[in-house]
N, CA and C atoms as an extended XYZ file, in Angstrom:
219
Properties=species:S:1:pos:R:3:atomname:S:1:resname:S:1:resid:I:1 pbc="F F F"
N         7.401       -3.225       26.550 N   MET     1
C         7.132       -3.623       25.057 CA  MET     1
C         8.131       -3.156       24.047 C   MET     1
N         8.795       -2.703       23.826 N   ARG     2
C         9.540       -2.135       23.307 CA  ARG     2
C        10.292       -3.428       22.084 C   ARG     2
N        10.212       -4.178       23.079 N   TYR     3
C        10.681       -5.902       22.514 CA  TYR     3
C         9.806       -6.605       21.699 C   TYR     3
N         8.587       -6.494       22.646 N   ILE     4
C         7.686       -7.372       21.445 CA  ILE     4
C         7.326       -5.939       20.053 C   ILE     4
N         7.351       -4.625       20.362 N   LYS     5
C         7.436       -4.226       18.723 CA  LYS     5
C         8.398       -4.560       17.746 C   LYS     5
N         9.605       -4.095       18.395 N   ARG     6
C        10.672       -5.257       17.648 CA  ARG     6
C        10.653       -6.147       16.787 C   ARG     6
N        10.008       -7.747       18.311 N   PHE     7
C         9.349       -8.804       17.308 CA  PHE     7
C         8.873       -9.214       16.734 C   PHE     7
N         7.172       -7.628       16.675 N   ILE     8
C         6.575       -8.024       15.944 CA  ILE     8
C         6.563       -7.604       13.904 C   ILE     8
N         8.231       -6.312       14.249 N   LEU     9
C         8.687       -5.302       13.057 CA  LEU     9
C         8.807       -6.705       12.533 C   LEU     9
N        10.021       -7.604       13.287 N   PHE    10
C        11.270       -8.672       12.492 CA  PHE    10
C        10.601       -9.609       12.258 C   PHE    10
N         8.665      -10.281       12.862 N   PHE    11
C         8.286      -11.049       11.886 CA  PHE    11
C         7.914      -10.447       10.715 C   PHE    11
N         7.269       -9.296       10.927 N   LEU    12
C         6.424       -8.696        9.737 CA  LEU    12
C         7.418       -8.750        8.639 C   LEU    12
N         8.556       -8.817        8.574 N   ILE    13
C         9.726       -8.409        8.017 CA  ILE    13
C        10.226       -9.626        7.197 C   ILE    13
N         9.522      -11.005        8.061 N   ILE    14
C        10.374      -12.284        7.698 CA  ILE    14
C         9.244      -12.529        6.925 C   ILE    14
N         7.809      -12.182        7.040 N   VAL    15
C         6.914      -13.087        6.331 CA  VAL    15
C         6.750      -11.680        4.848 C   VAL    15
N         7.188      -10.666        4.898 N   ALA    16
C         7.305       -9.746        3.255 CA  ALA    16
C         8.591      -10.677        2.677 C   ALA    16
N         9.285      -11.504        3.255 N   LEU    17
C        10.946      -11.905        2.475 CA  LEU    17
C        10.321      -12.879        2.089 C   LEU    17
N         9.481      -14.283        2.599 N   ILE    18
C         8.943      -15.227        2.423 CA  ILE    18
C         7.685      -14.640        1.231 C   ILE    18
N         6.867      -14.169        1.007 N   PHE    19
C         5.847      -13.773        0.734 CA  PHE    19
C         6.650      -12.932       -0.893 C   PHE    19
N         7.597      -12.054       -0.828 N   ALA    20
C         8.591      -11.628       -1.971 CA  ALA    20
C         9.194      -13.146       -3.232 C   ALA    20
N         9.794      -14.179       -1.918 N   LEU    21
C        10.232      -15.205       -2.643 CA  LEU    21
C         9.548      -15.968       -3.053 C   LEU    21
N         8.465      -16.365       -2.775 N   GLN    22
C         7.269      -17.376       -3.362 CA  GLN    22
C         6.904      -16.481       -4.323 C   GLN    22
N         6.863      -15.293       -4.907 N   ASN    23
C         5.688      -14.904       -5.662 CA  ASN    23
C         6.589      -14.075       -6.462 C   ASN    23
N         7.651      -14.994       -7.477 N   TYR    24
C         8.481      -13.519       -8.092 CA  TYR    24
C         8.140      -13.873       -9.670 C   TYR    24
N         7.185      -14.309       -9.690 N   ASP    25
C         6.439      -14.647      -10.874 CA  ASP    25
C         6.012      -13.429      -11.610 C   ASP    25
N         6.081      -13.597      -13.279 N   ILE    26
C         6.784      -12.499      -13.759 CA  ILE    26
C         4.525      -12.048      -14.308 C   ILE    26
N         3.959      -10.955      -14.320 N   VAL    27
C         2.770      -10.848      -14.794 CA  VAL    27
C         2.735       -9.828      -15.639 C   VAL    27
N         1.906       -9.908      -16.561 N   THR    28
C         1.356       -8.617      -17.385 CA  THR    28
C         0.535       -7.558      -17.146 C   THR    28
N         1.148       -5.848      -16.607 N   ILE    29
C        -0.039       -5.426      -16.141 CA  ILE    29
C        -0.171       -4.374      -17.422 C   ILE    29
N        -1.137       -4.426      -18.147 N   SER    30
C        -2.251       -3.376      -18.969 CA  SER    30
C        -3.033       -1.930      -17.993 C   SER    30
N        -2.454       -1.321      -19.048 N   PHE    31
C        -3.282       -0.060      -18.361 CA  PHE    31
C        -3.551        0.718      -20.025 C   PHE    31
N        -4.814        0.572      -20.504 N   LEU    32
C        -5.313        1.270      -21.941 CA  LEU    32
C        -4.252        0.716      -22.856 C   LEU    32
N        -3.311        1.547      -23.831 N   LYS    33
C        -2.478        0.321      -24.925 CA  LYS    33
C        -1.249        0.051      -24.166 C   LYS    33
N        -0.769        0.869      -22.939 N   TRP    34
C         0.264        0.368      -21.812 CA  TRP    34
C        -0.011       -0.881      -21.349 C   TRP    34
N         1.292       -1.771      -21.916 N   GLN    35
C         1.395       -2.877      -21.185 CA  GLN    35
C         3.164       -2.665      -20.841 C   GLN    35
N         3.259       -4.249      -19.503 N   LYS    36
C         4.528       -3.524      -19.163 CA  LYS    36
C         4.984       -5.348      -18.282 C   LYS    36
N         5.654       -5.917      -17.880 N   ASP    37
C         6.004       -6.950      -17.837 CA  ASP    37
C         6.999       -7.117      -16.692 C   ASP    37
N         6.017       -7.181      -15.144 N   LEU    38
C         6.743       -6.706      -13.378 CA  LEU    38
C         6.592       -8.371      -12.678 C   LEU    38
N         7.729       -8.039      -11.333 N   SER    39
C         6.790       -9.206      -11.218 CA  SER    39
C         5.875       -9.104       -9.691 C   SER    39
N         5.479      -10.261       -9.532 N   LEU    40
C         3.803      -10.238       -9.201 CA  LEU    40
C         3.883       -9.227       -7.488 C   LEU    40
N         5.156       -9.910       -6.903 N   THR    41
C         5.623       -9.341       -5.725 CA  THR    41
C         5.750       -7.379       -5.972 C   THR    41
N         6.477       -6.940       -7.001 N   LEU    42
C         6.228       -6.071       -7.471 CA  LEU    42
C         5.283       -4.989       -7.762 C   LEU    42
N         3.798       -5.835       -8.165 N   THR    43
C         2.308       -5.083       -8.762 CA  THR    43
C         2.200       -4.979       -7.762 C   THR    43
N         2.297       -6.032       -6.501 N   ILE    44
C         1.291       -6.096       -5.277 CA  ILE    44
C         1.370       -4.615       -4.200 C   ILE    44
N         3.114       -4.808       -4.300 N   VAL    45
C         3.726       -3.908       -3.330 CA  VAL    45
C         2.862       -2.061       -3.581 C   VAL    45
N         3.506       -1.942       -5.244 N   LEU    46
C         2.825       -0.664       -5.922 CA  LEU    46
C         1.422       -0.751       -5.879 C   LEU    46
N         0.778       -1.887       -5.801 N   THR    47
C        -1.291       -1.653       -6.093 CA  THR    47
C        -0.936       -0.833       -4.158 C   THR    47
N         0.065       -1.212       -3.729 N   TYR    48
C        -0.619       -1.241       -2.181 CA  TYR    48
C        -0.249        0.299       -2.039 C   TYR    48
N         1.155        0.921       -2.393 N   ILE    49
C         1.238        1.915       -2.274 CA  ILE    49
C         0.354        3.355       -2.730 C   ILE    49
N         0.418        2.960       -4.212 N   LEU    50
C        -0.653        3.521       -4.618 CA  LEU    50
C        -1.927        3.428       -3.702 C   LEU    50
N        -2.571        2.075       -3.380 N   GLY    51
C        -3.524        2.078       -2.129 CA  GLY    51
C        -3.786        3.414       -1.630 C   GLY    51
N        -2.625        3.277       -0.326 N   ALA    52
C        -2.627        4.193        0.709 CA  ALA    52
C        -1.968        5.852        0.225 C   ALA    52
N        -1.655        6.009       -0.777 N   ILE    53
C        -1.546        6.989       -0.972 CA  ILE    53
C        -3.107        8.086       -1.660 C   ILE    53
N        -3.834        7.415       -2.396 N   SER    54
C        -4.870        7.726       -2.826 CA  SER    54
C        -6.324        7.962       -1.323 C   SER    54
N        -5.836        6.853       -0.431 N   GLY    55
C        -6.860        6.743        0.464 CA  GLY    55
C        -6.597        7.591        1.584 C   GLY    55
N        -5.178        7.558        1.938 N   GLY    56
C        -5.283        9.308        2.105 CA  GLY    56
C        -5.296       10.623        2.027 C   GLY    56
N        -4.894       10.508        0.703 N   LEU    57
C        -5.360       11.944       -0.064 CA  LEU    57
C        -6.732       12.545        0.699 C   LEU    57
N        -7.753       11.171       -0.265 N   LEU    58
C        -9.356       11.153        0.270 CA  LEU    58
C        -9.751       11.410        1.642 C   LEU    58
N        -8.596       10.755        2.736 N   PHE    59
C        -9.293       10.887        4.033 CA  PHE    59
C        -8.555       11.926        4.616 C   PHE    59
N        -7.689       12.803        3.855 N   SER    60
C        -7.393       14.418        4.244 CA  SER    60
C        -8.618       15.018        3.657 C   SER    60
N        -8.867       15.228        2.383 N   MET    61
C       -10.651       15.800        2.142 CA  MET    61
C       -11.873       15.643        2.713 C   MET    61
N       -11.377       14.646        2.819 N   PHE    62
C       -12.974       14.531        3.764 CA  PHE    62
C       -12.663       15.646        5.155 C   PHE    62
N       -11.962       15.725        5.698 N   LYS    63
C       -11.755       15.808        7.258 CA  LYS    63
C       -11.482       17.807        7.056 C   LYS    63
N       -11.044       17.750        5.391 N   SER    64
C       -11.092       19.182        5.820 CA  SER    64
C       -12.602       19.913        5.693 C   SER    64
N       -13.454       18.693        4.586 N   LEU    65
C       -15.137       19.219        4.348 CA  LEU    65
C       -15.472       19.623        5.734 C   LEU    65
N       -15.256       18.187        6.666 N   VAL    66
C       -15.580       18.373        8.007 CA  VAL    66
C       -15.591       18.995        8.788 C   VAL    66
N       -14.379       19.733        8.495 N   LYS    67
C       -13.857       21.240        8.849 CA  LYS    67
C       -14.435       22.239        8.937 C   LYS    67
N       -14.345       22.446        8.123 N   SER    68
C       -15.048       23.451        6.930 CA  SER    68
C       -16.846       23.960        7.465 C   SER    68
N       -17.427       22.768        7.057 N   GLY    69
C       -18.541       22.231        7.821 CA  GLY    69
C       -19.100       23.221        8.823 C   GLY    69
N       -18.070       22.431       10.129 N   LYS    70
C       -18.130       22.647       11.555 CA  LYS    70
C       -18.032       24.640       11.958 C   LYS    70
N       -17.235       25.069       10.728 N   LYS    71
C       -16.844       26.134       11.182 CA  LYS    71
C       -17.924       27.264       10.671 C   LYS    71
N       -18.799       26.622        9.725 N   LYS    72
C       -20.113       27.480        8.977 CA  LYS    72
C       -20.980       27.950       10.341 C   LYS    72
N       -20.815       26.293       10.796 N   THR    73
C       -22.407       26.228       11.785 CA  THR    73
C       -22.321       27.464       13.147 C   THR    73
């Protein structure tokens, strides 16, 4: 099982590297009056990280609401 996990990890790293090498184009990110030129790969990675953080925060808030609702009943 350990070798299967290592193979999957190695495969995902190779796929991520291929993705990064093929998407090195520069894109302009605009937010309100702020503009920044970043590589497409970096933009996608940062968006993924922000989504993971916000999703984790929402999940933990929902979980605490459910726990507090169960304690009241």
